[in-house]
All heavy atoms as an XYZ file, in Angstrom:
897
protein
N      31.700   -105.194    -59.640
C      30.600   -105.905    -60.268
C      31.084   -107.316    -60.606
O      32.114   -107.472    -61.262
C      30.136   -105.187    -61.563
C      29.055   -105.973    -62.266
C      29.685   -103.771    -61.273
N      30.347   -108.317    -60.152
C      30.614   -109.711    -60.524
C      29.555   -110.106    -61.538
O      28.359   -109.987    -61.274
C      30.508   -110.633    -59.304
C      31.619   -110.452    -58.335
N      32.768   -111.206    -58.385
C      31.772   -109.604    -57.300
C      33.563   -110.830    -57.413
N      32.987   -109.862    -56.733
N      29.995   -110.573    -62.710
C      29.048   -110.957    -63.751
C      29.627   -112.069    -64.600
O      30.744   -111.935    -65.119
C      28.700   -109.746    -64.622
C      27.712   -110.043    -65.712
C      26.377   -110.303    -65.413
C      28.110   -110.081    -67.036
C      25.464   -110.585    -66.407
C      27.195   -110.359    -68.045
C      25.885   -110.612    -67.720
O      24.978   -110.900    -68.708
N      28.900   -113.166    -64.741
C      29.313   -114.312    -65.563
C      30.752   -114.748    -65.286
O      31.535   -114.990    -66.211
C      29.142   -114.006    -67.048
C      27.710   -114.175    -67.499
O      26.879   -114.741    -66.796
N      27.405   -113.671    -68.677
N      31.105   -114.825    -64.009
C      32.427   -115.301    -63.620
C      33.539   -114.279    -63.761
O      34.702   -114.614    -63.563
N      33.220   -113.038    -64.098
C      34.229   -111.989    -64.238
C      33.999   -110.925    -63.180
O      32.867   -110.527    -62.917
C      34.156   -111.338    -65.630
O      34.386   -112.355    -66.621
C      35.192   -110.250    -65.802
N      35.088   -110.454    -62.564
C      35.029   -109.370    -61.594
C      35.461   -108.087    -62.291
O      36.584   -107.990    -62.785
C      35.943   -109.676    -60.411
C      36.006   -108.570    -59.396
C      34.860   -107.972    -58.909
C      37.228   -108.143    -58.915
C      34.909   -106.966    -57.964
C      37.303   -107.136    -57.966
C      36.141   -106.551    -57.490
N      34.572   -107.126    -62.356
C      34.847   -105.818    -62.948
C      35.112   -104.858    -61.794
O      34.189   -104.458    -61.087
C      33.656   -105.339    -63.772
C      33.340   -106.207    -64.967
C      32.507   -107.314    -64.846
C      33.880   -105.918    -66.213
C      32.212   -108.106    -65.943
C      33.587   -106.708    -67.315
C      32.758   -107.799    -67.172
O      32.470   -108.582    -68.257
N      36.377   -104.500    -61.600
C      36.758   -103.658    -60.467
C      36.909   -102.205    -60.921
O      37.862   -101.848    -61.607
C      38.067   -104.154    -59.858
C      38.447   -103.400    -58.613
C      39.730   -103.906    -57.980
O      40.572   -104.480    -58.687
O      39.868   -103.715    -56.765
N      35.961   -101.381    -60.515
C      36.000    -99.953    -60.842
C      36.484    -99.206    -59.606
O      35.720    -98.965    -58.675
C      34.620    -99.467    -61.269
N      37.758    -98.889    -59.599
C      38.374    -98.197    -58.464
C      39.336    -97.138    -59.003
O      39.828    -97.249    -60.136
C      39.137    -99.193    -57.555
C      38.169   -100.105    -56.810
C      40.122   -100.020    -58.349
N      39.620    -96.105    -58.214
C      40.483    -95.017    -58.714
C      41.873    -95.453    -59.155
O      42.448    -94.862    -60.055
C      40.580    -94.058    -57.522
C      39.419    -94.374    -56.662
C      39.111    -95.832    -56.873
N      42.437    -96.504    -58.557
C      43.800    -96.887    -58.904
C      43.893    -97.725    -60.175
O      44.981    -98.064    -60.612
C      44.505    -97.587    -57.745
C      43.747    -98.716    -57.129
C      43.778   -100.029    -57.504
C      42.844    -98.638    -56.045
N      42.940   -100.774    -56.724
C      42.355    -99.938    -55.800
C      42.378    -97.596    -55.238
C      41.443   -100.220    -54.800
C      41.475    -97.887    -54.246
C      41.023    -99.176    -54.036
N      42.765    -98.048    -60.816
C      42.835    -98.734    -62.113
C      42.202    -97.913    -63.230
O      42.044    -98.412    -64.344
C      42.136   -100.111    -62.070
O      40.742    -99.910    -61.813
C      42.761   -101.020    -61.045
N      41.818    -96.677    -62.922
C      41.194    -95.866    -63.973
C      40.648    -94.556    -63.474
O      41.272    -93.880    -62.662
N      39.465    -94.238    -63.936
C      38.848    -92.939    -63.651
C      37.516    -93.154    -62.942
O      36.783    -94.091    -63.257
C      38.583    -92.191    -64.961
C      39.781    -92.088    -65.861
C      39.413    -91.831    -67.310
O      38.220    -91.665    -67.636
O      40.337    -91.789    -68.129
N      37.196    -92.268    -61.996
C      35.924    -92.329    -61.276
C      35.273    -90.948    -61.329
O      35.955    -89.939    -61.271
C      36.139    -92.701    -59.808
C      36.893    -93.989    -59.584
S      36.008    -95.448    -60.089
C      34.710    -95.515    -58.906
N      33.951    -90.946    -61.430
C      33.213    -89.680    -61.424
C      31.928    -89.878    -60.636
O      31.191    -90.850    -60.856
C      32.873    -89.261    -62.852
C      32.062    -88.000    -62.939
C      31.663    -87.656    -64.363
O      31.999    -88.413    -65.291
O      30.991    -86.630    -64.537
N      31.676    -88.988    -59.705
C      30.448    -89.002    -58.908
C      29.638    -87.758    -59.221
O      30.190    -86.655    -59.283
C      30.772    -88.971    -57.416
C      31.290    -90.240    -56.855
C      32.606    -90.608    -56.767
C      30.527    -91.303    -56.297
N      32.703    -91.848    -56.181
C      31.430    -92.298    -55.873
C      29.163    -91.523    -56.109
C      31.021    -93.481    -55.281
C      28.766    -92.703    -55.505
C      29.689    -93.656    -55.103
N      28.337    -87.916    -59.389
C      27.405    -86.799    -59.495
C      26.352    -87.048    -58.415
O      25.583    -88.014    -58.511
C      26.764    -86.734    -60.875
C      27.724    -86.560    -62.053
C      26.982    -86.727    -63.374
C      28.374    -85.203    -61.992
N      26.338    -86.218    -57.400
C      25.475    -86.461    -56.250
C      24.596    -85.240    -56.001
O      25.100    -84.133    -55.795
C      26.322    -86.758    -54.988
C      25.428    -86.975    -53.782
C      27.219    -87.960    -55.230
N      23.287    -85.451    -56.029
C      22.341    -84.411    -55.641
C      22.208    -84.447    -54.122
O      22.473    -85.472    -53.502
C      20.962    -84.668    -56.267
C      20.950    -84.423    -57.770
O      21.935    -83.871    -58.297
O      19.956    -84.790    -58.415
N      21.771    -83.345    -53.513
C      21.566    -83.371    -52.062
C      20.599    -84.486    -51.625
O      20.753    -85.066    -50.568
C      20.986    -82.001    -51.750
C      21.497    -81.129    -52.835
C      21.551    -82.012    -54.060
N      19.615    -84.802    -52.441
C      18.716    -85.911    -52.145
C      18.034    -86.362    -53.421
O      17.647    -85.551    -54.255
C      17.641    -85.518    -51.128
C      16.733    -86.665    -50.829
C      15.450    -86.818    -51.272
C      17.045    -87.841    -50.098
N      14.943    -88.018    -50.846
C      15.903    -88.667    -50.109
C      18.181    -88.288    -49.435
C      15.862    -89.911    -49.490
C      18.134    -89.517    -48.812
C      16.991    -90.311    -48.832
N      17.915    -87.669    -53.602
C      17.091    -88.227    -54.657
C      17.802    -88.779    -55.870
O      17.215    -89.545    -56.629
N      19.081    -88.441    -56.084
C      19.782    -88.973    -57.258
C      21.283    -89.021    -57.003
O      21.879    -88.039    -56.576
C      19.511    -88.129    -58.498
C      20.087    -88.750    -59.777
C      19.635    -87.982    -61.015
N      20.129    -88.593    -62.212
C      19.542    -89.586    -62.874
N      18.404    -90.069    -62.443
N      20.061    -90.084    -63.977
N      21.861    -90.199    -57.281
C      23.283    -90.412    -57.129
C      23.774    -91.166    -58.362
O      23.172    -92.150    -58.762
C      23.571    -91.260    -55.889
C      23.000    -90.695    -54.639
C      23.662    -89.934    -53.709
C      21.671    -90.846    -54.142
N      22.823    -89.610    -52.672
C      21.573    -90.160    -52.923
C      20.512    -91.487    -54.612
C      20.413    -90.095    -52.169
C      19.348    -91.425    -53.861
C      19.315    -90.743    -52.654
N      24.854    -90.705    -58.962
C      25.411    -91.372    -60.145
C      26.893    -91.640    -59.917
O      27.608    -90.793    -59.398
C      25.263    -90.493    -61.385
C      23.835    -90.221    -61.776
C      23.722    -89.359    -63.022
O      24.621    -89.420    -63.887
O      22.735    -88.614    -63.112
N      27.323    -92.814    -60.332
C      28.735    -93.183    -60.289
C      29.112    -93.724    -61.654
O      28.415    -94.580    -62.208
C      28.988    -94.266    -59.236
C      30.325    -95.005    -59.343
C      31.481    -94.075    -59.005
C      30.347    -96.234    -58.473
N      30.199    -93.206    -62.196
C      30.763    -93.739    -63.434
C      32.219    -94.086    -63.164
O      32.956    -93.288    -62.598
C      30.682    -92.708    -64.552
C      29.288    -92.507    -65.065
C      29.227    -91.533    -66.238
N      27.853    -91.239    -66.539
C      27.114    -90.303    -65.929
N      27.643    -89.572    -64.985
N      25.854    -90.109    -66.258
N      32.589    -95.281    -63.569
C      33.968    -95.715    -63.412
C      34.461    -96.334    -64.702
O      33.710    -97.024    -65.388
N      35.733    -96.076    -65.013
C      36.351    -96.663    -66.204
C      37.639    -97.348    -65.775
O      38.489    -96.727    -65.158
C      36.689    -95.596    -67.240
C      35.495    -94.850    -67.766
C      35.927    -93.818    -68.783
N      35.530    -94.326    -70.089
C      36.129    -94.031    -71.219
N      37.173    -93.240    -71.235
N      35.678    -94.528    -72.357
N      37.762    -98.619    -66.121
C      39.017    -99.336    -65.901
C      39.855    -99.136    -67.163
O      39.510    -99.646    -68.230
C      38.774   -100.812    -65.641
S      40.310   -101.716    -65.383
N      40.933    -98.389    -67.015
C      41.781    -98.062    -68.164
C      43.187    -98.634    -68.022
O      44.036    -98.386    -68.861
C      41.870    -96.535    -68.334
O      42.403    -95.961    -67.136
C      40.509    -95.937    -68.617
N      43.436    -99.396    -66.970
C      44.752    -99.966    -66.678
C      44.728   -101.453    -67.011
O      44.019   -102.226    -66.369
C      45.074    -99.756    -65.205
C      46.462   -100.228    -64.820
O      47.142   -100.861    -65.655
O      46.860    -99.966    -63.682
N      45.469   -101.867    -68.003
C      45.441   -103.264    -68.446
C      46.543   -104.107    -67.812
O      46.692   -105.269    -68.151
C      45.524   -103.376    -69.988
C      44.293   -102.775    -70.621
C      46.788   -102.731    -70.515
N      47.314   -103.540    -66.875
C      48.344   -104.344    -66.201
C      47.691   -105.510    -65.482
O      46.610   -105.374    -64.918
C      49.125   -103.486    -65.207
C      50.033   -102.494    -65.909
C      50.753   -101.661    -64.924
N      49.762   -100.716    -64.349
C      50.051    -99.862    -63.406
N      51.246    -99.825    -62.872
N      49.124    -99.038    -62.946
N      48.304   -106.647    -65.526
C      47.772   -107.831    -64.869
C      46.606   -108.454    -65.619
O      45.864   -109.243    -65.079
N      46.421   -108.061    -66.889
C      45.373   -108.658    -67.702
C      43.979   -108.130    -67.434
O      42.996   -108.761    -67.803
N      43.882   -106.982    -66.770
C      42.559   -106.412    -66.483
C      41.822   -106.113    -67.780
O      42.414   -105.801    -68.807
C      42.704   -105.138    -65.662
N      40.527   -106.231    -67.726
C      39.666   -105.971    -68.874
C      39.300   -104.489    -68.879
O      38.973   -103.919    -67.845
C      38.419   -106.823    -68.689
C      37.489   -106.861    -69.845
C      36.456   -107.933    -69.572
N      35.464   -107.962    -70.616
C      34.566   -108.912    -70.735
N      34.540   -109.908    -69.861
N      33.692   -108.892    -71.699
N      39.341   -103.863    -70.050
C      38.943   -102.457    -70.172
C      37.422   -102.391    -70.178
O      36.760   -103.072    -70.950
C      39.488   -101.859    -71.472
C      41.011   -101.819    -71.612
C      41.389   -101.357    -73.011
C      41.615   -100.919    -70.563
N      36.860   -101.549    -69.303
C      35.408   -101.441    -69.238
C      34.994   -100.102    -68.646
O      35.801    -99.389    -68.045
C      34.798   -102.581    -68.412
C      35.117   -102.501    -66.949
C      34.280   -101.801    -66.087
C      36.244   -103.094    -66.438
C      34.582   -101.699    -64.741
C      36.552   -102.999    -65.096
C      35.715   -102.303    -64.241
N      33.735    -99.800    -68.805
C      33.111    -98.633    -68.181
C      31.825    -99.106    -67.520
O      31.069    -99.887    -68.095
C      32.790    -97.577    -69.232
C      32.116    -96.346    -68.675
C      31.880    -95.278    -69.737
O      32.449    -95.375    -70.849
O      31.117    -94.347    -69.458
N      31.580    -98.642    -66.292
C      30.366    -99.007    -65.570
C      29.663    -97.728    -65.112
O      30.310    -96.733    -64.805
C      30.679    -99.929    -64.362
C      31.520    -99.232    -63.315
C      29.401   -100.486    -63.753
N      28.338    -97.784    -65.128
C      27.541    -96.649    -64.667
C      26.462    -97.170    -63.722
O      25.721    -98.090    -64.059
C      26.884    -95.945    -65.850
C      25.969    -94.807    -65.443
C      25.293    -94.181    -66.644
O      24.302    -94.758    -67.129
O      25.766    -93.126    -67.087
N      26.401    -96.593    -62.530
C      25.362    -96.894    -61.553
C      24.561    -95.621    -61.318
O      25.138    -94.564    -61.069
C      25.969    -97.327    -60.216
C      26.731    -98.629    -60.202
C      27.589    -98.730    -58.958
C      25.759    -99.785    -60.250
N      23.248    -95.727    -61.413
C      22.373    -94.591    -61.144
C      21.364    -95.033    -60.098
O      20.622    -96.001    -60.307
C      21.651    -94.105    -62.420
C      20.713    -92.956    -62.096
C      22.657    -93.684    -63.486
N      21.351    -94.335    -58.970
C      20.401    -94.619    -57.901
C      19.471    -93.422    -57.745
O      19.917    -92.271    -57.791
C      21.141    -94.877    -56.594
N      18.189    -93.700    -57.585
C      17.207    -92.636    -57.404
C      16.264    -92.997    -56.266
O      16.059    -94.177    -55.961
C      16.371    -92.397    -58.679
O      15.698    -93.600    -59.022
C      17.250    -91.938    -59.834
N      15.690    -91.967    -55.664
C      14.694    -92.149    -54.613
C      13.679    -91.027    -54.737
O      14.037    -89.849    -54.673
C      15.347    -92.124    -53.233
S      14.144    -92.352    -51.909
N      12.410    -91.396    -54.938
C      11.347    -90.410    -55.058
C      10.697    -90.075    -53.719
O       9.917    -89.138    -53.624
C      10.270    -90.918    -56.025
C      10.796    -91.036    -57.444
O      11.684    -90.249    -57.813
O      10.334    -91.923    -58.173
N      11.005    -90.859    -52.684
C      10.456    -90.611    -51.350
C      11.223    -89.475    -50.673
O      12.413    -89.301    -50.917
C      10.551    -91.876    -50.499
C       9.789    -93.049    -51.063
C       8.289    -92.829    -51.059
O       7.772    -92.197    -50.123
O       7.636    -93.289    -52.014
N      10.559    -88.704    -49.803
C      11.248    -87.589    -49.157
C      12.295    -88.024    -48.129
O      13.231    -87.286    -47.846
C      10.121    -86.809    -48.478
C       9.028    -87.797    -48.278
C       9.148    -88.769    -49.421
N      12.163    -89.205    -47.580
C      13.114    -89.678    -46.584
C      12.870    -89.051    -45.227
O      12.163    -88.058    -45.089
N      13.454    -89.662    -44.213
C      13.362    -89.166    -42.843
C      14.681    -88.530    -42.452
O      15.750    -89.032    -42.807
C      13.058    -90.311    -41.881
C      11.730    -91.030    -42.081
C      11.658    -92.255    -41.184
C      10.582    -90.087    -41.796
N      14.611    -87.458    -41.712
C      15.807    -86.799    -41.213
C      16.368    -87.638    -40.062
O      15.636    -88.005    -39.136
C      15.458    -85.392    -40.739
C      16.600    -84.431    -40.522
C      17.440    -84.278    -41.785
C      16.057    -83.072    -40.095
N      17.642    -87.963    -40.129
C      18.302    -88.809    -39.141
C      19.473    -88.083    -38.503
O      20.097    -87.219    -39.128
C      18.831    -90.085    -39.797
C      17.833    -90.953    -40.552
C      18.559    -92.059    -41.277
C      16.794    -91.511    -39.602
N      19.792    -88.468    -37.298
C      20.996    -87.940    -36.651
C      22.200    -88.726    -37.161
O      22.137    -89.947    -37.325
C      20.890    -88.076    -35.143
C      19.898    -87.101    -34.547
C      19.669    -87.343    -33.089
N      20.928    -87.418    -32.363
C      21.051    -87.151    -31.080
N      20.009    -86.801    -30.382
N      22.208    -87.257    -30.482
N      23.272    -88.020    -37.378
C      24.505    -88.649    -37.842
C      25.690    -87.920    -37.209
O      25.579    -86.744    -36.859
C      24.592    -88.587    -39.369
N      26.826    -88.596    -37.063
C      27.981    -87.951    -36.418
C      28.589    -86.868    -37.301
O      28.667    -86.998    -38.515
C      28.958    -89.108    -36.204
C      28.545    -90.150    -37.182
C      27.074    -89.986    -37.411
N      29.007    -85.786    -36.667
C      29.718    -84.710    -37.353
C      31.102    -84.572    -36.722
O      31.334    -85.041    -35.597
C      28.968    -83.372    -37.241
O      28.945    -82.980    -35.868
C      27.552    -83.478    -37.778
N      31.988    -83.921    -37.390
C      33.362    -83.762    -36.907
C      33.420    -82.895    -35.645
O      34.118    -83.224    -34.701
C      34.230    -83.150    -38.007
C      35.668    -82.946    -37.605
C      36.483    -82.351    -38.714
C      37.883    -82.065    -38.247
N      38.664    -81.335    -39.224
N      32.680    -81.783    -35.656
C      32.818    -80.812    -34.575
C      31.597    -80.672    -33.670
O      31.702    -80.119    -32.587
C      33.144    -79.433    -35.168
C      34.450    -79.433    -35.935
O      35.414    -80.061    -35.444
O      34.503    -78.833    -37.014
N      30.419    -81.153    -34.098
C      29.196    -80.889    -33.344
C      28.500    -82.144    -32.823
O      27.327    -82.094    -32.458
C      28.231    -80.081    -34.204
C      28.802    -78.737    -34.648
C      27.825    -77.971    -35.510
O      26.673    -77.789    -35.070
O      28.211    -77.581    -36.623
N      29.191    -83.254    -32.780
C      28.573    -84.478    -32.289
C      27.464    -84.952    -33.221
O      27.521    -84.757    -34.432
N      26.447    -85.561    -32.642
C      25.319    -86.067    -33.436
C      24.392    -84.910    -33.797
O      23.944    -84.173    -32.928
C      24.556    -87.117    -32.644
C      25.376    -88.351    -32.297
S      25.825    -89.328    -33.731
C      24.294    -90.174    -34.042
N      24.124    -84.759    -35.089
C      23.254    -83.686    -35.588
C      22.246    -84.287    -36.562
O      22.544    -85.246    -37.257
C      24.060    -82.611    -36.333
C      25.072    -81.872    -35.511
C      24.435    -80.892    -34.580
C      23.946    -79.702    -35.365
N      23.449    -78.617    -34.611
N      21.058    -83.670    -36.644
C      20.067    -84.057    -37.643
C      20.473    -83.431    -38.977
O      20.346    -82.221    -39.160
C      18.665    -83.574    -37.245
C      18.043    -84.408    -36.160
C      18.071    -84.003    -34.837
C      17.439    -85.612    -36.476
C      17.507    -84.788    -33.845
C      16.866    -86.409    -35.489
C      16.905    -85.971    -34.175
O      16.348    -86.757    -33.196
N      21.044    -84.231    -39.883
C      21.387    -83.703    -41.208
C      21.377    -84.771    -42.290
O      21.386    -84.461    -43.473
C      22.734    -82.955    -41.191
C      23.941    -83.846    -41.219
C      24.550    -84.187    -42.414
C      24.472    -84.334    -40.041
C      25.663    -85.003    -42.431
C      25.591    -85.149    -40.061
C      26.180    -85.482    -41.251
N      21.366    -86.023    -41.922
C      21.340    -87.101    -42.913
C      19.891    -87.515    -43.181
O      19.013    -87.295    -42.345
C      22.140    -88.302    -42.407
N      19.643    -88.087    -44.349
C      18.310    -88.575    -44.698
C      18.404    -90.038    -45.121
O      19.403    -90.471    -45.667
C      17.715    -87.786    -45.868
C      17.337    -86.402    -45.519
C      16.449    -85.789    -46.621
N      15.911    -84.553    -46.130
C      14.827    -84.439    -45.364
N      14.153    -85.493    -45.029
N      14.424    -83.266    -44.948
N      17.310    -90.751    -44.909
C      17.192    -92.101    -45.445
C      15.713    -92.429    -45.581
O      14.901    -91.957    -44.790
C      17.873    -93.127    -44.553
C      18.245    -94.392    -45.313
O      17.612    -94.662    -46.369
O      19.158    -95.097    -44.876
N      15.375    -93.188    -46.586
C      13.982    -93.587    -46.800
C      13.837    -95.106    -46.803
O      12.740    -95.615    -46.686
C      13.477    -93.058    -48.142
O      14.095    -93.767    -49.191
N      14.964    -95.819    -46.964
C      14.966    -97.267    -47.133
C      14.240    -97.685    -48.412
O      13.841    -98.824    -48.558
C      14.395    -97.983    -45.898
C      15.173    -97.671    -44.656
C      14.723    -96.728    -43.751
C      16.390    -98.295    -44.425
C      15.458    -96.424    -42.620
C      17.135    -98.001    -43.286
C      16.658    -97.059    -42.383
N      14.044    -96.747    -49.322
C      13.453    -97.011    -50.626
C      14.425    -96.520    -51.687
O      15.212    -95.608    -51.441
C      12.124    -96.265    -50.815
C      11.043    -96.719    -49.884
C      10.731    -95.991    -48.750
C      10.330    -97.886    -50.142
C       9.739    -96.413    -47.884
C       9.335    -98.314    -49.284
C       9.046    -97.572    -48.153
O       8.067    -97.991    -47.301
N      14.334    -97.068    -52.873
C      15.155    -96.563    -53.952
C      15.226    -97.529    -55.115
O      14.827    -98.692    -55.017
N      15.686    -97.010    -56.215
C      15.868    -97.775    -57.444
C      17.311    -97.619    -57.896
O      17.896    -96.538    -57.753
C      14.947    -97.267    -58.555
C      13.481    -97.395    -58.198
O      13.120    -98.395    -57.556
O      12.707    -96.491    -58.552
N      17.870    -98.679    -58.458
C      19.234    -98.616    -58.981
C      19.295    -99.276    -60.344
O      18.693   -100.324    -60.573
C      20.213    -99.307    -58.046
C      21.640    -99.225    -58.577
S      22.891    -99.631    -57.382
C      22.775    -98.251    -56.289
N      20.016    -98.632    -61.245
C      20.240    -99.154    -62.588
C      21.742    -99.262    -62.820
O      22.494    -98.343    -62.499
C      19.612    -98.220    -63.643
O      18.234    -98.054    -63.343
C      19.760    -98.782    -65.036
N      22.177   -100.394    -63.390
C      23.585   -100.637    -63.666
C      23.753   -100.967    -65.143
O      23.020   -101.795    -65.686
C      24.088   -101.817    -62.822
C      25.561   -102.172    -63.029
C      26.197   -102.513    -61.700
C      25.743   -103.295    -64.011
N      24.705   -100.297    -65.780
C      25.066   -100.588    -67.169
C      26.583   -100.732    -67.249
O      27.311    -99.972    -66.609
C      24.580    -99.471    -68.116
O      23.183    -99.277    -67.922
C      24.840    -99.826    -69.570
N      27.049   -101.721    -68.019
C      28.479   -101.972    -68.142
C      28.823   -102.205    -69.607
O      28.130   -102.957    -70.298
C      28.848   -103.209    -67.309
C      30.333   -103.512    -67.202
C      30.669   -103.927    -65.785
C      30.758   -104.574    -68.181
N      29.879   -101.525    -70.068
C      30.337   -101.651    -71.451
C      31.793   -102.100    -71.485
O      32.589   -101.718    -70.633
C      30.294   -100.309    -72.177
C      28.983    -99.658    -72.295
C      28.090    -99.774    -73.322
C      28.389    -98.742    -71.370
N      26.987    -98.987    -73.078
C      27.141    -98.348    -71.891
C      28.787    -98.209    -70.133
C      26.300    -97.458    -71.232
C      27.945    -97.335    -69.478
C      26.725    -96.967    -70.029
N      32.154   -102.894    -72.484
C      33.563   -103.131    -72.790
C      34.096   -101.881    -73.481
O      33.359   -101.158    -74.162
C      33.724   -104.328    -73.739
C      33.653   -105.651    -73.005
O      34.190   -105.750    -71.888
O      33.066   -106.598    -73.571
N      35.396   -101.640    -73.316
C      36.066   -100.517    -73.976
C      37.186   -101.040    -74.860
O      37.746   -102.106    -74.610
C      36.675    -99.565    -72.935
C      35.730    -98.844    -71.985
C      36.539    -98.037    -70.968
C      34.777    -97.939    -72.743
N      37.506   -100.269    -75.893
C      38.689   -100.564    -76.714
C      39.295    -99.238    -77.152
O      38.630    -98.199    -77.169
C      38.331   -101.413    -77.937
C      37.592   -100.649    -79.009
C      37.502   -101.443    -80.301
C      36.875   -100.546    -81.364
N      36.966   -101.085    -82.678
N      40.565    -99.311    -77.470
C      41.274    -98.114    -77.923
C      40.914    -97.849    -79.369
O      41.015    -98.726    -80.221
C      42.781    -98.287    -77.782
C      43.526    -97.061    -78.190
C      44.186    -96.861    -79.362
C      43.645    -95.857    -77.443
N      44.723    -95.603    -79.393
C      44.406    -94.958    -78.222
C      43.194    -95.434    -76.206
C      44.728    -93.670    -77.784
C      43.514    -94.155    -75.769
C      44.266    -93.290    -76.546
N      40.473    -96.637    -79.663
C      40.162    -96.221    -81.028
C      41.280    -95.296    -81.494
O      41.386    -94.153    -81.030
C      38.814    -95.505    -81.082
C      38.400    -95.163    -82.505
O      39.221    -94.563    -83.246
O      37.259    -95.476    -82.866
N      42.107    -95.819    -82.380
C      43.273    -95.063    -82.860
C      42.864    -93.758    -83.530
O      43.496    -92.723    -83.337
C      44.077    -95.935    -83.826
C      45.474    -95.439    -84.085
C      46.365    -95.504    -82.852
O      46.367    -96.526    -82.152
O      47.072    -94.507    -82.589
N      41.789    -93.774    -84.310
C      41.380    -92.569    -85.041
C      40.887    -91.462    -84.096
O      41.069    -90.288    -84.376
C      40.283    -92.891    -86.063
O      39.103    -93.319    -85.413
N      40.269    -91.848    -82.964
C      39.799    -90.844    -82.007
C      40.829    -90.562    -80.920
O      40.709    -89.582    -80.178
C      38.493    -91.303    -81.360
C      37.342    -91.396    -82.344
C      36.053    -91.775    -81.636
O      35.747    -91.256    -80.581
N      35.305    -92.694    -82.221
N      41.815    -91.437    -80.802
C      42.845    -91.259    -79.794
C      42.333    -91.422    -78.368
O      42.823    -90.768    -77.453
N      41.328    -92.307    -78.193
C      40.766    -92.516    -76.857
C      40.062    -93.862    -76.780
O      39.813    -94.507    -77.799
C      39.788    -91.402    -76.495
C      38.562    -91.352    -77.395
C      37.634    -90.203    -77.049
O      37.899    -89.464    -76.087
O      36.632    -90.039    -77.747
N      39.735    -94.251    -75.558
C      38.954    -95.468    -75.351
C      37.497    -95.188    -75.686
O      36.960    -94.137    -75.333
C      39.059    -95.930    -73.892
C      40.417    -96.482    -73.486
C      40.494    -96.641    -71.976
C      40.684    -97.802    -74.184
N      36.861    -96.137    -76.365
C      35.449    -95.995    -76.746
C      34.702    -97.268    -76.364
O      35.286    -98.346    -76.241
C      35.281    -95.710    -78.260
C      35.911    -94.380    -78.643
C      35.858    -96.838    -79.095
N      33.409    -97.130    -76.185
C      32.554    -98.280    -75.889
C      32.473    -99.200    -77.102
O      32.405    -98.739    -78.231
C      31.157    -97.816    -75.520
C      31.133    -97.033    -74.227
C      29.758    -96.469    -73.973
N      29.732    -95.700    -72.747
C      28.723    -94.956    -72.364
N      27.637    -94.874    -73.116
N      28.784    -94.285    -71.238
N      32.452   -100.523    -76.829
C      32.423   -101.524    -77.893
C      31.074   -102.231    -77.878
O      30.669   -102.781    -76.854
C      33.529   -102.581    -77.680
C      33.478   -103.634    -78.770
C      34.884   -101.928    -77.625
N      30.406   -102.238    -79.026
C      29.184   -103.027    -79.195
C      28.099   -102.732    -78.189
O      28.129   -101.709    -77.509
N      27.154   -103.653    -78.062
C      26.087   -103.461    -77.080
C      26.652   -103.630    -75.667
O      27.699   -104.262    -75.477
C      25.086   -104.569    -77.412
C      25.887   -105.618    -78.077
C      26.990   -104.890    -78.811
N      25.981   -103.089    -74.663
C      26.474   -103.236    -73.289
C      26.569   -104.704    -72.867
O      25.760   -105.532    -73.285
C      25.418   -102.515    -72.450
C      24.719   -101.598    -73.398
C      24.769   -102.278    -74.730
N      27.556   -105.011    -72.050
C      27.688   -106.336    -71.451
C      26.504   -106.554    -70.502
O      25.905   -107.616    -70.466
C      29.025   -106.456    -70.687
C      29.135   -107.783    -69.961
C      30.201   -106.232    -71.628
N      26.178   -105.524    -69.740
C      24.990   -105.490    -68.877
C      24.234   -104.236    -69.288
O      24.775   -103.141    -69.253
C      25.348   -105.425    -67.391
C      26.205   -106.615    -67.002
C      24.084   -105.344    -66.543
C      26.769   -106.525    -65.574
N      22.985   -104.395    -69.679
C      22.217   -103.269    -70.217
C      21.079   -102.877    -69.262
O      20.019   -103.491    -69.257
C      21.639   -103.634    -71.587
C      21.087   -102.425    -72.323
O      21.260   -101.285    -71.855
O      20.478   -102.639    -73.378
N      21.338   -101.880    -68.444
C      20.330   -101.307    -67.545
C      19.693   -102.352    -66.624
O      18.466   -102.421    -66.506
C      19.282   -100.555    -68.337
C      19.846    -99.347    -69.054
C      18.784    -98.551    -69.763
C      19.429    -97.323    -70.390
N      19.161    -97.161    -71.773
N      20.541   -103.149    -65.968
C      20.021   -104.061    -64.944
C      19.386   -103.201    -63.865
O      19.937   -102.168    -63.453
C      21.167   -104.901    -64.371
N      18.230   -103.608    -63.381
C      17.424   -102.758    -62.498
C      17.108   -103.474    -61.194
O      16.796   -104.667    -61.177
C      16.120   -102.383    -63.198
C      15.222   -101.488    -62.384
C      15.484   -100.140    -62.277
C      14.119   -102.009    -61.735
C      14.665    -99.319    -61.532
C      13.285   -101.200    -60.980
C      13.556    -99.844    -60.870
N      17.206   -102.743    -60.091
C      16.834   -103.264    -58.787
C      16.034   -102.189    -58.060
O      16.338   -101.004    -58.162
C      18.095   -103.605    -57.978
O      17.737   -104.088    -56.698
N      15.014   -102.634    -57.330
C      14.165   -101.692    -56.610
C      13.963   -102.189    -55.184
O      13.729   -103.377    -54.965
C      12.811   -101.561    -57.310
O      12.024   -100.580    -56.670
N      14.072   -101.285    -54.242
C      13.839   -101.609    -52.828
C      12.712   -100.727    -52.318
O      12.778    -99.517    -52.451
C      15.106   -101.356    -52.007
C      14.944   -101.621    -50.533
C      14.716   -103.081    -50.219
O      15.306   -103.955    -50.831
N      13.833   -103.355    -49.290
N      11.709   -101.334    -51.780
C      10.632   -100.542    -51.184
C       9.302   -100.753    -51.834
O       9.054   -101.414    -52.748
């Protein structure tokens, strides 16, 4: 995420990643940057993508069966992004969100 001149890099080698994926219609990604080496900023980001359209069945490559009809796409969807700063809370012994979100439910819609 690039925001106000800052690059927020949510990748497995700087913290924690979690995916929640439905077979169709909802995808969630949460990432936490917990590694402060090199002056990285502690943050948590959440992306939620949804699609209410049924989508079209598409052919896609498979490992053993060549091209098969199993993927879907609708070219429609909505995405929401929220980003929080984190700080270490000594009393809880963990990183916690600080103040209001840096980015609060930024929304994009295609379709």
